[in-house]
N, C-alpha and C positions, 0 to 999 in steps of 0.2 A: 698600593696593594690593599685589598679588603681584608680586614681582620676576620677570624673564623666566625665570631658572633654576627658581625655585620653581613658576612657572606651567607650565613644560614638564613638571616632575616630577608635578604634579597631574594634568595631561592624560594623561600616560603611565599613571599608576596607574588612572585612570578607564577608559582603553582596555583595560588588562589585566583589570580587574575585569569590564567588560562582556563581554569575550570568554569569560571563565570561566563565564558564566551561560548559555551556549548549552546547551539541554536536549535530550538524546537518551536514549531508553530502549531497552534490548536487547529482541530478540525472545524468545519463549518464554512459559512459563506465568507469569501475574501472581501475586505472592505471596499476595494475598487469596483466590486461587482454587486454591491448590495441591492441595487434596483434593477438588476439585469435578469431577465428570464429568457433562456434560449428558446427560439422558435422551433428548432428541430435538433434533436440529440442523436448522434450515432453511437450506439452502444456496442462495444466490441467484447469478445469472449474473454473471460478471466485468464490471466497469465501469471506466471511466477515473476517476481521482480528480477530484472536481468542480473545474472551472476557477476557480470563485468561492470556493474554500476553501483557497487555497494556504498552505503553511506556510513557515517561515523557510528561505531558501536552497533551496527545492525547485527542481530543474532544470526548465527549460522544455521542453515537448514540441513537436517539429516533425514527428512522424510523421503521415501522412495517416490519415483515419478508416478506410480500408481496411486499413492496416497495424496500427492499433490493434485492429481486429476480429480480425486474424490472431493477435495476441498473446493476446487474450481467449479466442478459440476454443481455443487450445493450453492456456491456463491452466485453463479449464473442464474440459477432458479430463483434465488432470493432477490436478485436485482430485477429480473423480469416481473416478479410478483409486486415489487415496489412501485411499478408504473401502473398497475391495475387500478382503475377507478380514479385516476388522477388526470383531470382534463387539461391541466396546464403543464403537465410533464409529457411532452411529445417526443417519444423515443422510437428509433428504428432498432429492432432486435439484432443481435449478432448474426442470426440466420439471414435476415434481410440485407444487412451490411455485406456479408460474405457474397451473397448473390449479386449485388450491385457491383462489387469489385471484380467479380468473375466476368460479368458482362462487359466491363470496361477494360478487360485484359490486365487487371491490376491484382492478380491472385496473390502475388508475393508481397504486397504492400505492408500487411500487418507483420510479416516476419522481419521487416526492416527495423522494427522498434528497438530490439536488443542492441543492434549495432549503433543506432542513433543515440542511445542512452549510455553508451560505454563510458567508463570513467576517463576523465581528462585531467590534465595537470591544473587547469584553472578551476576545477570543481571546488565547492565549499568543503573545507576540511573539518569543520566542527558542526555541520548540520546533522542532527541526530534523529530526525524522523523523516518520513516520506514527503511531508508537506514542505518543510524548509529546504530539503534537498532538491525537490522538483523546482521550486520557485527560484532558487539561487543557481542551481547547476544545469538544469535541463531546459527550462523555459527560454533562456536567452539565446540558445543555440540556433543559428540561422538555418542549418540543415533540418532541424526539427520543425521549425516554423514553415519551411518549404514543404515538408512531408505533410503537415496538417492541412496546407492549402490543397495538395493533391488529394488527400482523403476527402475533404469537403466537396471538391469539384466532382468527384466520382460517386458521392453518396448524397445525392439530392441537395447539394449546397448546405449541408448541416453547419450550423454556427457553433456547435459544441460537440465534443467527443467525451464519452464516459469510459474510463479505463479501470476495470476492477482488477486488483492484484493481490496475490499472496506474498506478503513481505518476508515471512519466514515461517518455518514449521519444524519444531523440535520435539524430540521424545527422548526419554532417558530415565535413569534410576539413580537415586542418591540415598545416603544414610546420614540422618541428622540426629546424632546423639542417641542412637538406639531406635530411632523411628525410620523404618524403610519407606521410601516414597518413590512411586512410579508416576511420571508426569508426561503430558503432552501440552505444548504451548504453541499458539498460532497467532500471527498478526496479519490483518488484511487492510487494504486501503482502496477507496474509490476516489478517483481523481476526475473531476469535471473540468475540461480544458477548452478554452476559447480557440476555435480553429483559425480565427483571423490573426492572432498574434502570439499564441502559445501560452498566454497567461492563465493562471489557475483561477477558476470561477468559484469552485466549491470543493471541499474534500470531506470525506467521511471515512471512518475506520474503527478498528477495535483490536485490542490485544487481550488474549485470555489464556488462562492456564487451568487445566483440570488435573487433579491429583488422586491417586489411590494411596492410602496410608495403612501400615500395619506395624506392630511392634516387631523388632528383630527376633524376639523370642518365639513369635508365632509363625514366621515365614522366612525363607531365604530371599535376600534382596533380588537375586537374578530370576526368581520364579514369580515375583510379584507382578500381577497382570497390569498392563498399561490401561489407562482410562479409555473407554470406547469413544468412537467418533461422535456418537450421540451426546455424550457428556460435554464434548467440546463445542459442537455446533449449536446446542441449546443456549450457550452463553455467547457464542460468537455472532450469530446471525440474528440480530435483534433490531427492532424498529428505530431505536435511538441512533443508529448509524445514519439515518436520513435527516437528522436534525439540521434545519436551515437550508435544506435543498431548495433551490429557486423554483417557485411555483407550486411546491408541494403543500397539500392540504392535509392536516392531521384530523382524521375523523374519529 
């Protein structure tokens, strides 16, 4: 039988060990694709990260569908602008992708993503960002790889797909020792995926928070205005997201 002191030390070591196994991977080009530049990329419209595919400690979204759409519309415009004047970034816009799928009677193909990404028992339990979760939990799925093959065949044989996503969108108010704070925080991710095998080629993204602060003596917490979307978007949609994108030239 373990003595109390030894039992405490054992539990402490187990706690430290488990914490050290939280897995996150950085954005940027993935090492196995360093020299790879896709010949043609199918860009799909922004979507919210599937609610049934949550990863470890992913923040909870409490934005309304209308607010999520506002973020997605801005992200879609940002992505399209990112392809402008880039001769080695050959992309098909979401509009073109949608038209091609419609012609091929594959109108519902994109709506299948949520179900294909749904959480499974075999998923990584400690992957704490979109990059690590996609690589370890989603990419190996045979059904997802088959879906990518269908997408490619119906969209001019694209060898990559770019998936822009809203990871989470939160708003709220808090009181920190007499300082009233109203905040909005948003996380986005862009995943460039090889349609041949499901492997991640590149990932970009950003997490930001905008705050409005006032002393409690000057305002009531519940009446403090939330930061505007402009305050959030000016920090969220920046060129740094494109760092290391294959074939991108920084002018």
